[in-house]
C-alpha positions as CSV (number, residue, x, y, z in Angstrom):
1,M,-44.0,-23.6,13.3
2,L,-40.2,-22.8,13.0
3,I,-38.6,-21.2,16.0
4,R,-35.1,-19.7,15.6
5,T,-32.9,-19.5,18.6
6,A,-30.4,-16.7,18.8
7,D,-26.8,-17.7,18.3
8,P,-24.6,-15.2,20.0
9,F,-21.5,-16.5,18.1
10,R,-23.0,-16.2,14.6
11,D,-22.6,-12.4,14.6
12,L,-19.1,-12.5,16.1
13,D,-18.1,-15.1,13.4
14,R,-19.6,-12.9,10.6
15,L,-17.7,-9.8,11.9
16,A,-14.4,-11.8,12.2
17,Q,-14.8,-12.9,8.5
18,Q,-15.4,-9.4,7.4
19,V,-12.3,-8.0,9.2
20,L,-9.9,-11.0,8.9
21,G,-11.2,-12.5,5.7
22,T,-11.6,-16.2,4.9
23,T,-9.3,-18.7,3.3
24,N,-11.2,-18.1,0.1
25,R,-11.0,-14.3,0.3
26,P,-8.1,-13.1,2.4
27,A,-8.3,-9.6,3.9
28,V,-4.8,-9.1,5.1
29,M,-1.7,-7.9,3.3
30,P,0.7,-6.8,6.1
31,M,2.5,-3.5,5.3
32,D,5.2,-1.2,6.7
33,A,5.8,2.3,5.4
34,W,8.5,4.9,6.3
35,R,10.4,7.9,4.9
36,E,14.1,7.6,4.0
37,G,15.4,11.1,3.0
38,D,13.6,12.2,-0.2
39,E,11.6,9.0,-0.7
40,F,8.9,6.9,1.0
41,V,9.4,3.1,1.3
42,I,6.5,0.8,1.5
43,E,6.9,-3.0,2.1
44,F,4.2,-5.7,1.8
45,D,4.7,-9.2,3.1
46,L,3.7,-11.6,0.4
47,P,5.3,-15.0,1.3
48,G,4.6,-17.8,-1.1
49,V,3.3,-15.4,-3.9
50,A,4.9,-15.7,-7.3
51,A,6.3,-12.4,-8.6
52,Q,4.2,-12.9,-11.9
53,S,1.0,-12.8,-9.9
54,I,1.6,-9.4,-8.4
55,D,-0.1,-6.5,-10.1
56,L,0.5,-2.8,-9.2
57,D,-1.7,0.0,-10.5
58,V,-1.7,3.7,-9.9
59,E,-4.7,5.8,-10.8
60,R,-4.6,9.4,-9.8
61,N,-3.2,9.2,-6.2
62,V,-4.5,5.6,-5.4
63,L,-2.0,2.8,-5.4
64,T,-3.6,-0.7,-5.8
65,V,-1.6,-3.9,-5.0
66,R,-3.1,-7.2,-6.1
67,A,-1.5,-10.6,-5.5
68,E,-2.6,-14.2,-5.7
69,R,-1.4,-17.2,-3.6
70,V,-2.5,-20.3,-5.5
71,A,-3.8,-23.4,-3.9
72,R,-1.9,-26.6,-4.4
73,N,-3.4,-29.2,-6.7
74,G,-2.6,-32.8,-6.7
75,D,-3.0,-36.1,-4.8
76,W,-2.4,-35.0,-1.2
77,E,-4.3,-34.5,2.0
78,M,-4.3,-31.2,3.8
79,L,-3.4,-31.5,7.5
80,A,-3.4,-27.8,8.4
81,S,-4.4,-24.8,6.5
82,E,-3.6,-21.4,8.1
83,R,-2.1,-19.4,5.2
84,P,-4.7,-17.7,3.1
85,R,-5.0,-18.6,-0.5
86,G,-6.6,-16.9,-3.5
87,M,-6.6,-13.3,-4.8
88,F,-6.2,-10.4,-2.4
89,S,-5.6,-6.7,-2.8
90,R,-4.9,-3.5,-0.9
91,Q,-5.3,0.1,-1.8
92,L,-3.3,3.1,-0.5
93,V,-4.2,6.8,-1.0
94,L,-0.9,8.6,-1.6
95,G,-0.4,12.3,-1.0
96,D,0.0,14.9,-3.7
97,N,3.6,15.5,-2.5
98,L,4.8,12.3,-4.1
99,D,6.1,11.7,-7.6
100,L,3.9,8.7,-8.6
101,G,5.4,8.6,-12.1
102,K,8.7,7.5,-10.6
103,I,7.7,4.6,-8.4
104,E,10.2,1.7,-8.3
105,A,9.1,-1.8,-7.3
106,G,11.2,-4.9,-6.4
107,Y,10.2,-8.3,-5.0
108,E,12.7,-10.4,-3.0
109,G,12.3,-13.0,-0.3
110,G,8.5,-12.7,-0.2
111,V,8.6,-8.9,0.4
112,L,7.4,-6.4,-2.2
113,R,9.2,-3.1,-1.7
114,L,8.1,0.1,-3.3
115,R,10.1,3.3,-3.4
116,V,8.1,6.5,-4.0
117,P,10.2,9.7,-4.4
118,V,9.0,13.0,-3.0
119,A,8.0,15.4,-5.8
120,E,10.4,18.2,-6.5
121,Q,7.8,20.9,-5.7
122,A,7.3,19.3,-2.3
123,K,11.0,19.3,-1.3
124,P,12.2,22.1,1.0
125,R,14.0,24.9,-0.7
126,K,15.7,28.2,0.2
127,I,14.1,31.5,-0.9
128,Q,16.3,34.5,-1.4
129,I,15.1,37.7,0.2
130,S,15.7,41.0,-1.5
131,S,15.9,44.2,0.6
132,G,14.5,47.5,-0.2
133,S,12.0,48.5,-2.9
134,Q,12.8,49.4,-6.5
135,A,12.3,53.1,-5.7
136,D,14.9,52.9,-2.9
137,R,17.4,51.2,-5.2
138,A,16.8,53.8,-8.0
139,A,17.4,56.7,-5.5
140,L,20.7,55.1,-4.4
141,N,21.8,54.7,-8.0
142,A,21.0,58.4,-8.9
């Protein structure tokens, strides 16, 4: 007869892996986002990631960022391994008020920076107000 004893840490460990990921499947891609005038700026921290391994896709209003930090190969012995390796991604749902056709992306110093302009129809604009009805204007002209 096999008796299983409850391990209170097993469930905690499983939850931590789902939220934080593992070294084989990272779950974190730190991000900051803010508005600068008529555009939104989004930055992702991707240190140690080659620019060629970054992939950006926009489908409808969903932006997907994928990146890969490759593991080192060779004749060496790992002493500490705290930086996640492998393929990881992050998706953002962007609002309809952004012009997704004009996104600009740059990668420098391990930071991926996206600039997303506000769509013209979403920018504030002045509306002229006319006074009086057409009948009133016609009576004045008569």
